[in-house]
C-alpha positions in Angstrom: -71.2 30.1 -45.1 -68.5 30.8 -47.7 -66.5 34.0 -47.9 -65.9 35.2 -51.5 -62.3 34.6 -52.6 -61.7 38.4 -52.8 -62.3 38.7 -49.0 -60.5 35.6 -47.8 -57.1 37.3 -47.6 -58.6 40.1 -45.5 -60.2 37.5 -43.2 -56.8 35.8 -42.7 -54.9 39.1 -42.3 -57.2 40.3 -39.5 -57.0 36.9 -37.8 -60.8 36.4 -37.9 -60.3 32.7 -37.5 -59.3 33.4 -33.9 -62.9 34.4 -33.3 -64.4 31.4 -35.0 -61.9 28.5 -34.5 -61.3 26.8 -31.1 -57.8 26.6 -29.7 -56.6 29.8 -31.3 -53.9 31.7 -29.5 -54.9 35.4 -29.5 -51.6 36.6 -28.2 -49.7 35.0 -31.1 -52.1 36.7 -33.5 -51.2 40.0 -31.9 -54.8 40.6 -30.8 -54.5 40.1 -27.1 -52.3 42.5 -25.2 -52.4 41.7 -21.5 -51.6 44.7 -19.3 -53.3 46.1 -16.3 -54.4 45.0 -12.9 -54.4 41.6 -11.1 -53.4 38.6 -13.2 -52.4 40.4 -16.3 -49.1 39.7 -18.1 -49.6 35.9 -17.7 -48.8 33.2 -20.2 -50.7 33.3 -23.5 -54.4 32.6 -23.2 -56.1 30.2 -25.5 -59.7 29.9 -26.4 -61.0 26.7 -24.8 -61.6 23.8 -27.2 -65.1 23.4 -25.8 -67.6 25.4 -24.0 -68.8 22.4 -22.1 -67.9 22.0 -18.4 -65.4 19.3 -19.3 -63.7 21.5 -22.0 -63.5 24.5 -19.6 -62.1 22.2 -16.9 -59.4 20.9 -19.3 -58.4 24.4 -20.4 -58.1 25.4 -16.7 -56.3 22.3 -15.7 -53.4 22.8 -18.1 -52.8 26.4 -17.0 -49.7 27.4 -15.1 -50.1 27.5 -11.3 -49.6 31.3 -11.2 -52.6 31.7 -13.5 -55.0 29.9 -11.1 -57.0 31.7 -8.5 -57.0 29.7 -5.2 -58.0 32.1 -2.4 -59.7 30.7 0.6 -62.6 33.3 0.2 -65.1 33.3 -2.7 -63.9 35.4 -5.6 -65.7 38.3 -7.1 -64.3 39.4 -10.4 -65.0 42.8 -11.8 -64.6 42.9 -15.5 -64.3 46.3 -17.2 -64.1 47.1 -20.9 -63.0 50.7 -21.5 -61.9 52.9 -24.3 -60.6 56.4 -24.8 -62.2 56.6 -28.2 -63.7 60.0 -28.7 -61.9 61.5 -25.7 -58.5 63.2 -25.2 -57.7 62.7 -21.5 -54.5 64.3 -20.2 -54.6 63.3 -16.5 -55.5 60.1 -14.8 -58.1 62.0 -12.7 -60.1 62.6 -15.9 -60.8 58.9 -16.5 -64.2 57.6 -15.6 -62.3 54.5 -14.4 -60.6 56.5 -11.7 -63.4 59.0 -11.1 -66.3 56.6 -10.6 -65.8 52.8 -11.0 -62.7 52.0 -9.0 -63.6 54.4 -6.1 -67.0 52.7 -5.9 -65.3 49.4 -5.5 -63.2 50.7 -2.6 -66.4 52.0 -0.9 -68.5 48.9 -1.4 -66.2 45.8 -0.9 -67.0 43.6 2.0 -65.0 41.2 4.1 -65.3 37.5 3.3 -64.5 37.9 -0.4 -61.5 38.1 -2.6 -61.8 40.7 -5.3 -60.1 40.8 -8.7 -60.4 43.7 -11.1 -59.7 43.1 -14.8 -59.6 46.1 -17.2 -59.7 45.5 -20.9 -59.1 47.9 -23.8 -58.3 47.7 -27.5 -54.8 47.3 -28.8 -53.8 50.7 -30.1 -56.1 52.7 -27.7 -54.7 56.2 -27.6 -54.7 56.4 -23.8 -54.8 53.0 -22.3 -52.4 51.3 -24.6 -49.4 53.4 -23.6 -47.0 52.0 -21.0 -46.7 55.2 -19.0 -50.5 55.5 -18.7 -50.8 51.8 -17.7 -48.2 52.3 -15.0 -50.0 55.5 -13.8 -53.2 53.5 -13.5 -51.5 50.6 -11.7 -49.9 53.1 -9.2 -53.2 54.8 -8.7 -54.9 51.5 -8.1 -52.3 50.5 -5.5 -52.7 53.7 -3.5 -56.4 54.4 -4.0 -57.9 50.9 -4.1 -55.6 48.0 -2.9 -54.1 49.7 0.1 -57.3 51.1 1.6 -59.0 47.8 1.1 -56.2 45.8 2.6 -56.2 48.1 5.6 -59.7 46.8 6.1 -58.6 43.2 5.7 -60.0 42.9 2.2 -57.9 41.5 -0.7 -58.4 43.4 -4.0 -56.1 42.7 -7.0 
């Protein structure tokens, strides 16, 4: 469809093309802020040019080696979208992430798999998008998830 001329500038200013065009670099648009566990803080991620197997393979093939997952065990990725919208947490112990989800991973992981945890949140989130809180969560993850799992011979990133 066509967007009325009066809304086209808003469309461009909000980088809406990144959601409809292929090959858009979300980090350049300021819409992807990579912080958190595992493979975060990597090189900019681009939307693949194709959702076919060949297109995805091509997008993966050109990534930096550090971005590729090559463990010997099958990988289980846990993807979490979270927000602090509507909440005013003060302590890390108040987060549902640290109260429920991540402890359940520690209790239920099994040998023979490589686990990766990815946590996503909105840019500007009042809790998660603060460096000190991200570091607190990473420290908590190290002590409460990674170390106990590694003591059992299970890799969790």
